C-alpha positions in Angstrom: 0.0 0.0 0.0 1.3 3.5 -0.9 1.8 6.0 1.8 -0.6 9.0 1.5 0.8 12.2 0.2 0.9 15.3 2.4 -2.2 16.6 0.5 -4.0 13.4 1.2 -3.5 13.7 5.0 -6.1 16.5 5.2 -5.1 18.0 8.5 -6.7 21.0 10.0 -6.2 23.4 12.9 -9.4 23.8 15.0 -9.5 27.1 16.9 -11.6 27.3 20.0 -11.9 30.2 22.4 -13.3 30.2 26.0 -13.7 32.5 28.9 -11.8 30.2 31.2 -8.2 29.1 30.4 -8.5 26.3 32.8 -11.7 24.9 31.3 -10.1 25.2 27.8 -7.0 23.3 29.0 -9.1 20.5 30.5 -11.3 20.4 27.4 -8.1 20.1 25.3 -6.7 17.3 27.5 -9.9 15.3 27.1 -9.8 15.7 23.3 -6.2 14.4 23.3 -7.0 11.5 25.6 -10.0 10.6 23.4 -7.7 10.8 20.3 -9.9 13.4 18.6 -6.8 15.7 18.4 -3.1 15.0 18.4 -2.3 18.2 20.4 -3.5 21.6 21.4 -1.4 24.8 21.7 -3.1 26.9 24.4 -2.8 30.6 24.7 -4.0 31.5 28.1 -4.8 35.1 27.5 -6.2 36.9 24.5 -8.3 40.0 24.2 -11.6 39.4 22.4 -13.6 42.3 21.0 -16.9 41.3 19.5 -20.6 42.2 19.0 -23.2 40.0 20.6 -26.9 40.6 20.7 -26.4 44.3 19.8 -23.7 45.0 22.4 -19.9 45.3 21.9 -17.8 43.3 24.4 -14.1 43.7 25.2 -12.9 40.9 27.4 -10.2 38.4 28.2 -10.5 34.9 26.9 -8.2 31.9 26.2 -7.6 30.3 22.8 -6.4 26.9 21.6 -5.2 25.7 18.2 -5.9 21.9 17.9 -4.2 19.7 15.3 -6.4 16.9 13.9 -7.8 15.2 10.9 -10.5 17.1 8.9 -12.8 14.2 9.3 -12.9 14.6 13.1 -14.1 18.2 13.1 -17.8 17.4 13.3 -17.2 15.4 16.5 -15.1 18.2 18.0 -17.9 20.7 17.2 -20.5 18.4 18.7 -18.4 18.0 21.9 -17.9 21.8 22.2 -21.7 22.3 21.8 -22.3 19.9 24.7 -19.6 21.1 27.0 -18.8 24.7 26.3 -20.4 27.4 28.5 -21.2 29.8 25.5 -24.5 29.5 23.7 -22.6 29.8 20.4 -18.9 28.8 21.0 -16.2 30.0 18.7 -15.1 26.7 17.0 -13.6 27.1 13.5 -11.5 24.7 11.4 -8.7 26.1 9.3 -7.2 23.8 6.5 -3.5 23.1 6.7 -2.3 23.4 3.2 1.2 22.1 3.8 3.8 21.5 6.5 6.4 19.1 7.8 5.3 15.7 6.4 6.5 13.8 9.5 4.5 16.1 11.8 1.4 15.7 9.7 1.8 11.9 9.7 2.2 12.1 13.5 -1.1 14.0 13.7 -2.8 11.1 11.8 -1.1 8.4 13.9 -2.3 10.1 17.2 -5.9 10.6 16.1 -8.8 8.2 15.5 -9.6 6.9 12.0 -13.3 7.7 11.7 -13.7 4.9 9.1 -12.6 2.3 11.7 -14.9 3.5 14.5 
């Protein structure tokens, strides 16, 4: 069997923000333990300025960049919907168009194959 090319690996970075850096770190840890993501790079303090329900907010939040397979994004979104404190949590997936092949292979090795579940 031929090894998939970097393009065939279809990795993404999923960005999630939350009010609590501790909650976000715990959420990230659970996703890693459950093999939905290979890793998460947490930034414990960002400044979020946004409009919500007609009001402008300016507050401190935390942010994580999760590395995973594109096919696992729906499960990550569903998990965030169930566990996140926000009514509409910020969860976006950004395609990874290239990178270190060995790193991208590692992301695949450390995450679930949705086809085998």
